N, C-alpha and C positions, 0 to 999 in steps of 0.2 A: 415510440406512437404517434406521437406529435407532430412529427414531417412526414408521416405517410398518411393522417386525415385526409390531405387535401385530394390526393387518389381517390379517396373511397366518391365522394358527391362534392369533393369541392370544385378547384380554381385551377387544376391542372387540365393537360392539353385535351390527355386520355384520362376519364375516371371510370373508374368498372359499372360504376351507375350507368356511363354512357353507352358501354363495351357488353352492356349486359341488354341492356331494353331498346328499344325502339326509338328512335327520333320522334317529335312532336309532328314531322310531317306525315313520317309514314304511320302513326296513329290515327292522325285525323283523315287516311286516304284509308286505312280500315276499315274505319268509322262510318266514313263513307258507303264503302262496298258495303259494308252488314245492313246498314239502313239501306240501301238500292235493293239490294239481296229481299229482308225481312217486306219491303214493302208492295214490292211484285209477288212472292209468294202466298202472301193474304188472300187477296183479293181474288186474281187467280184461279187458286185452288179453291175456293169459296164458292168461283162462281161455277166453276165448272164441276164441279164435284157435290156441290149442297151442303157444303159441312161448313161451319165456322170454325176458320183459324186465328191462332194466335201466333206470337214467337217468343222467345223469353233468353236473352245472352245467357250464355253461360263459360263454366269453365275460365279460363285461365284469364282472358279478357275483362269476362266480367271484373273477377277481383284484383284486377289490377298486376296481374304477376306476368302479363305475358313478356316473356324475353326472347332475345334473338335465337335464329338457330343456333346451330354449336358447329356444325359445317357445312362450309360454302352453301352448298348444291341443295339443301334441307328449307323449307318454306317454313315461318310463322301458320303456328293452327287455332282458326276462330272458329267457334262455334255456334250454331245458330236452333236456340232447340223450336220445332212447329210441333204444333200440338193442335190435333184436330178434335173438338168440342161434337160432344153427345152424351145426353144421359143413359147411362145401359137400362133400357126399360124392357128388356129381353127378344125385342127385335132382331133379325137376323142383321148386322151392320158389313164396312167391309176388314176385310181381313187385316192383316199387320203388311205381308204381304203385298194387299191393293195398298196399303195409305202408302207404302213407299217405294210401288210402278207408281203410281200419280206426280207424287213426288221427284221422281226422276225427271221425269215425262218433261213435266215442268220447267228443271232444274235446264233441260238441253233446251227447250224454247227460249230459256233466259239467253243462253250462251250467244245463241244466233243475234242477241239485240243488243248485249253487251260486250264495248271492243276485251275491255281491260281481263274478260274472262277466256281462258284459253282453252278449257276440258273442264267436261264430265267424267270422270272416273266411271269408266263401262270394265264390267259390272259394277256396279255398287259396293260398297263394302256388308259386312254383314250386318253391323249399328246404323251404319249411316252412308248417306249420299256425300259427293266432295266434289265440289268445283273448283280450279283452279286458276289463279290468275297469275298474270303475265309479271307482277312483282311481288316474287318470291311469299308468297302465304295461298293458304287456299282454309275454304268453310267448310267444315263439316255440318250437315243438318242430321241429328237423329230427330226420328217420327217418335209423337208420343198419341197416344189416345188419352184424351182427359174428359171426366167427368166433373161436370162441373160442379154438379149438384153434391159431391162427397168430397170436392178436390182430391180426384184421388187419379191418375198417370201414370200409364204404360207405357215401355217403349218397343216403338214397330220393330221388329227383326225379319229380316228373309226367310229364317229357317222355320216363321208365324210362329213364333213365342212371344 
């Protein structure tokens, strides 16, 4: 076992950790694209629709467990949770479907200003929108309603649930 230890995270030319995890350059590129997308979505959605928005890094990228795709043509999966914030005062607010439509429209607008973004998947998935980048990764954008006074959140789905 002592001789094999260097193959896991040691000095070997190819280590297990090196084969499973993205390189430093890939992590930096993913982080740059995640930040750029989040910083575009928040003010644009707030300005266009009047509800404060925030983002939250979630999933494997947040926990440092992002691994390389298993198959050659698969993509890294990164998530950015998007939160529309308002207190539940009993007044009519946008439906989950409406929130999802707003995000999808803004993602499409973002695609036209971002060379690295090759596609916004149409139609969107039930629980998120997906932005696919040239560098073999995509960002899934699940949309939530957040009531900040109760610290309560709900996922917006296309089936209006």
